[in-house]
N, C-alpha and C positions, 0 to 999 in steps of 0.2 A: 877216578874215585868219585863216587856220587855222594851228595850231601842232601840233607832234609832240613826242614824248619825245626829249630830246637837244637841243632848240632852246634857244638862249641868249636870255633875255628880261629885261626891266626891269619891275618892279612899283613903282608910285609911292612907296609907304611903305617897302618893305623893300629895294629896290635891285635889283641884277643877280644872276641865278642861272640854273640849268639846270632845264628841265622834266624830272622823273624819271619821272613817271607821269601819265596823264590818261585820263579816260573821259567819258561824256556828262554826268556830274554834278559831277566834281571834277578839279582840277588840283593836283598836288603839285610844288613847286619847291624845289630845294636851293639856298640862297643862298650867296654868297661868304663870308659871315661864319660859316658852319658850321651854320646853322639850316636846317630843312626845314619848310615850311608848306603846308597844304592849303587851297585856295580853292574856292568854288562856281564851276563853269565858266561859268555864264551871267552872273556878276556881276563877275568879276575883269577888270581892265583891264591888258593887257600890251602891251608894245612889243618888237619884235624888236631884238636887239642883236648886234653882232659883236665885242664887247669880250672879249678872251681872259680865262680865269679867272686869278685871282691865283696867282702862283707860291708854292708852299709852300717854306719854307726846308728845305734838306737837313739831315738829322740827322747829327750827328757820331757816329763809332763810339765805343762805350764803351771807356774805358781798362780794361785787364785787370790 
C-alpha cells in the first residue's frame, strides 16, 4: 500500500495522524496529540484511516 503526504494514517504505538512529509528513506507524521515523529520508511507499519482530526477548541477573544 502506498501513502502520500496528507494521508491520514494510524501507527500502532502513537495513534492517528497525518503524513506531512515522506521520501524513500523517511516518513514524518504529525499526530493528533500535537507531536511530530519521523520513521524509517521501510520499517514503519501504517494503516490508512478516515478518522477526522480532533477539533481544536476555539479561542475566546481577550477582554480589553
